[in-house]
N, C-alpha and C positions, 0 to 999 in steps of 0.2 A: 383591579387585580384580575389577572387572566384566569381562565378555567383551570382548575387543579392547583392553583397557587394556595398554599397553606397559610395559616395565620402567622407562623413564624417568619415566612418570607415577607409578609406585609408589614411586620414589625409592630403589630397591634398588641400582641400578647394575649389575645382572646381566642380561645379554641372554639370549634363549632358547638352550638348550644349554649354559648355564653360563658363557658368555663375558661378560666385563665390558664396560661401556660404554667407548667410546674417549674418551680424554682425561680420564678421571676419576681421582681418587686411588686408587679401588679397582682400576683397571687397573694402576697402578704397584705397588700392594701385591701383587696377584696375580703380577705379573712378578717382583717380588723373591722371593716364595715359590718360584716355579718355578725361578729361577736358583739359589737356595740348594739346592734338591733336586738340580738337575743337578750343581752343583759338588761336593757332598759324596757323590754316588752314583757318579761316574765313577771308573774304576780309576786313571787318571793322578793324580788328587788323592791317593788312598791311597798311591801309590808315592812321590809327592813328600813327603807327610807322613812316611812311613817313612824317607826319606832325611834329613829334618830331625831326626827322633828319633835316628837313628844318629849324626849329628854331635853331638847333645846328649849322647849317651853318650860320644862321643869327648872332649867337653869334660871330663866327669867323670874319664875315664881320664888325660887330660893333667894335671888337677889332682892326681890321685893320684901320677903320675910326678914332677911338680914338687916335691911334698912329700918324696918319697923322695930325690930329687936333693938337695934342700936339707939334709936330715938328714945326708947324707954329706959335706957341705962343711965345711972348717975355718972357724973364726971369721974369719980373714983373707979367705977367699974369699967368705964370706957378705956381707961389707961391700960387695963390688963386683958381686955376682950380680944378674942381671936375668932375669926370667921373662916369657914371653908371658902375656897376660891369660887368665883362666880361660874366657872366652867366645870366645876367638880362633878355634878351629876352626869354631864356628857362624857367626861373623861372616863368615868366608870362604865358607861354603856358602849362607847365606841369600839373598844377591843372585841367585845362579844358580838356586836353587830357585824364587824369586819370579818370575824372568824366564820360566822354563819354565811355571809355573802361569798367569801372565798371558797367555802366548802360547796355551796350549792352551785357555784359557777361551773363546776365540773361534775359533781356527783349526781345532780339532777338529770344530766344527759345520760349517764349510765343507767339511772333508775327508769327512765322513760324509753330508752333505746334510741334516742335521737343522736347519740354519738356516732352511730353508723352512718346516718345521713350527713353529718358534719364531715366525717372522714371520706365519704364519697365525693363531697364537694371540694374538700382540700385533702388530697391523698397524702401529702407530706405531713406527717404527724408533728414534726418539729415546728413547721410553720403554723399549724393549727394551735399548738400549745403556746407558742410565742404570742400569737394574736390574743389568746385568752388572757395571758399574764399581763400584756401591755394594757389592754382595755380595763381589766380589773384593777390594776395598779393606778391608772390615771383616774378612774372614777372614784376610787376610795380616797386617794390623796386629795383631790379637789373637794370632795364632799366633806372630809374631815377638817380640812383647813378652813373652809368657809364656815362650817358650823361652830368650831371652837372660837374662831374670831368673832362670829356673831354673838356667841355667848358672853365673851369677855366685854365686847362693846356694849351689849345690853346691860350687863352688870354695872359698868361705869355710868351709863346714862341713868339707870335707876338710882344708883347711890348718890349721884350728884356731887356736891362738895363735901359730903361727910368724910371725915379724915381717917376711916379705918383702912389700914395699909393694903389689905387683900384686894380692895376695889379701887385703889388709887394709882397703881402703876399704869401708865399709858400703854395702849395696844402696841404702839411702835416700839416700845422698850421690851415688849414681850415677844417680839417677832421670832427670836431663836427658839423660845419655849413652844410657841404655837406650831412652828415648822417641825420641831422635834415630835410633838404629839401627832401631827398628821403623818409624819414619816413612820413612826412606830405603829400607828393604826394600819398604814399601808403594808408594812412588814408582816403584821399578823394576818392580813387578808391573803398575801402571797404565800405565806407558810401554810395556811389552811388549804389553799388551792393545791400546793405541791403534795401535801399529805393526803388530801382528798383524791388526787390523781392516782396516788399509789395504793390507797386503801379501797377506793371506789365505793365507799360506804358513807352516807351522810351521818348516820348515828355514831359510827366509830370515830369519824373525824371531829364532829362537834364535841363528843365526849373527851377526846384528847385535848381539844382546845380549852374546854371548860376546866379540865384538870390543871393545865399549865397556867391559866389565867386566874382561876379562883381558888384552887385547892393548894397548889404548891407554895404560893407566897406565904400564907399563914403558917404552913408547916416548917418553913425555914426558921421561924422564931423558936422552934424547939431544938434547933441545932446549936450547940455551944459556940460562943464567940471564939475566934474570929470567923469561923467557917459559916455560921448562919448568915451574917451580912454579906459575905462573899457569894454564897449561893444565891441569895435574894437579888443581889445586884446583877446577876447574869440572866435573870428571868425576863421574858419578853415584857411583862407589865411594868418593869422598873427601869427600862432603858431610856425612855424619853427624857426624864428629868436629868439623867446623867449626861446625855448627849448635849442638852441645853445648858449644862453646868449649873443647874438649879438644884436646891435641896430636894431630895426625893421625899415623896409623901409617905411611902410605905416602909422606909427603912431609915436608920440613923447610924452612921452616915452612909452616903453613896460611896461605893468603893472604887468604881471604874472611872477613869478619866473620860472626857468626851470622845476622844479618838478610840479608846478601847471599847466603850459602849457602842460606838458606831460599827466597829469591827465585829463585835458579837452579833449585832443586828444583821449585818451583811452575811455573816456565817450562817445564821438561822435561815435566811432566805435562800442562799446558795445551796445549802444542804437539802432543804425541803424540795426546791424546784429540781435539783439534780435527781433526787430520788423519784419524784413524779415523772420527770422526763424519761428516765430509764424504763420505768414501768410502762409508761404510755407508748413508747416506741416498740418495746419488745413483746408486750402482751396484746392479744386480740381483745376487742371490746366485748 
C-alpha cells in the first residue's frame, strides 16, 4: 500500500488504530466479538449461569425424590399418582434468569458508564444494539436448550424403567416442547433487553419482568371466564406450551394455537426491541 493510501482503498475494512470501517460487515463482526467477550466476562453472567446450574441440579434431586416416592406407593396409589415433570424446577427459574441477563446486558453499561466507550468503538448505534441482541439471543437459546434437555435426560436416567408417564416420554419425542421452552426463554431475554434499553434502569426493568412473569399469571385467575384464560394464554410465561401444542401447566385449557402463540411471542420481541432501538438511537447515553 502506497503512502497516503487509506484502509478503504486497501479493502481491509480496518481504520487506523484498529477501528473498523463504519457500516461494513467487518464492523458488525467486530461488534459481535466485543459483545461476546463482554457478556461472558462480567461477573453477573457467571452468577446467573451458576443459578441455572443450581436449578439443573435441583431437577436431578427432584427426579431422585420422585422415584423414591414412587417406589413407596402401593399398586393402587401408583395408578392415580401424578408427578411434576423432571425439568419443572428449571422451567420455573429460566424465565427469571433470562430476564435478569437480558436486563443487565444493557443496563449495567449505563450504570457504569461503559456505554460511552462502546459507542466510541462502534459509533453506529444500530450496529451496536444488533450485536448485543444477537449475542444475547444466541447465548440464551443455547444455554436454555442444553439445560432443559439435560434435565429431561437426567430424569429419565434416574427413573429407569419405572412406568410413571411424566418420566417415560423419550427426549426425542419432546423435541418440540424443549425447543419451545428455549425459544420462550430467549424471547424473555430479548424483551428484557429492549425494555432495559428504553428504561436504562436495572431495578425498573427487573421489576417489570417479575410482574409479568410472577404477578400477572395468578391475577388472571380472578378474571371471569372466558377472559381469564384468554389473558393468561397471551402472557409470556404461558406461550411455550401452546407453541409446542402441549397442555399448558398454568391454565386449562390453552387458548392459542401454536401459530398464534408464536405470533404473540414475535410481537413481544418486536415491540420491545423497536422501543429500545428508538430510545437507543435518539437519546444520548
